[in-house]
Steps between C-alpha positions, in 0.01 A plus 500: 500500500752657735569874526795636698470862614833666569510790742782730615463674838686772682345691789153436369307431817246775437323333207642148453210335684248639251715387207552146634124462550423624147736241359351221712148603394561474124204350319724254318592338834223240456639392163870536567751462783623853581820514710651823630879522541652803670856628529548768766795733441588553866199695630538691826130549565236239582503339151679184596272440797194532273656260251570253783134510597382430148759221453380342821149496351626334184425798280850573375868400512751766571871552574743787538860577403744781429363817346515452125205700373184407304648374173746254651240398755246409236756308295600312816136424568470339156740230625341468846144461371562176315293370217171661404290558191477875550686759710404852600684793648339670800586814694441536872266797512267437204158335506397242240145482370358142523532441122858615472659157446214338312487786253874482437500121456206525259688761293808279479306189407287684244814635341639148479187372332514783241862406422415131463629385839174372644628325810392525865800722564649710221839350422669803338654774723220751575469800730169669586515872581195667649397840633437647849233713660679769696352559848561700813645334809159358591456340159250754371547546125616843397561674172855466377658554162667178384840480343465624134735218391245239614308523175805375311569127503805489276857416592643850444271659761547208738878542501487875565192561712384321815150394400260243648556439873669171593241432770259401218736253331405128471717260297521132420768249582659534158551872567655423840766289331584790267512747791747283685745519212557858601755502787392791718813456715741550207310723261327832552194455725250777411143523620356149500201599290707663224738203496226234481303686235799562275624142530159374382498747213828337394443130575126456536159663472366797696122530541339830602171554683349845545251398772634560854502212746728647770443790741825693543548767763609834370777549754706248312431647152763735358337829401451568132784704366398856415650725242664834561809588697406331825403178326828493312693584816357210693560254217854620451568465874373139499701415189824598679461215750653153456168381353509768241673279240286199577338489160821487302646244747190280462525514125859385504425217745208379289728479196740293704237268646299431182741509198328223304149644525629847400728397215423701187180651639360853516488461882879460504528834316276662759709365789821613333364853470392518862800311634776673305384854462743638760809374318366549144370838395344352188285271710390798707384671185316187383305493827406862479377464145322167548126574519433157653629632832248783507177501708360835394527628856729695733694176548652554158678811627612311805644225283677739266645697790628173645666404175655841442648509853617137502282422802271226370 
């Protein structure tokens, strides 16, 4: 079995050494060949020097290029990594528990057996999504309220809310082939985790695990959105940026990339609502009245404010 780990780096010298070591020390290493592939996005700190050292020791393969951001970098790494049975996304300043990969692979293979695909490697497109333990900068676990949308695994919530961090994702070779059908250079390129998860909701199977296997430093976690005036003010300010309409753009691009899988499905109706609400007031009303987009939290108010102000 071969597992290709794909990592994006940019000015990550502070913690990248710990992360690389945690990947090398995975407990599945004795049963599988784990290869780490890194794309650096033009770091100006000591990241590239650190990568050079690890490459010289045969622990990873890395390269650099023009600054294109995480999503395009990960999609490019899918081509560079070559053939593998499983692939995993990794971020530069996390820390993987030893069982991170073995747990994900077991989940995927168990799912395949349940669905009658009892082969060494599940042959249908499958994506494993896990959880993180939030820590301080020294990797000491701390209390942190998780995203309320995480408890929902349906397509509606996946399209609207950013749930399940991409640093936990593991997927098989069949899923990689589906991902590569989405041209990130021509279509909207949202956050890689949202894109990958929604593609698999459309053209594959998404598996969720509630047990954390990754330590994630709090400095990279976006604060939970609070209610009240100041919470709304911050949300509204963020929604006015170029990324503010990312969700609707992603919905439109998914419809363009996967027309056959979406034809005459409820998922197509969901994407139309999210993708076309700006131009169609009736779609805006459908979203606001659709209980499937609700989480029972303050995020509902954020979502409705975004719809009403055409900022989603």
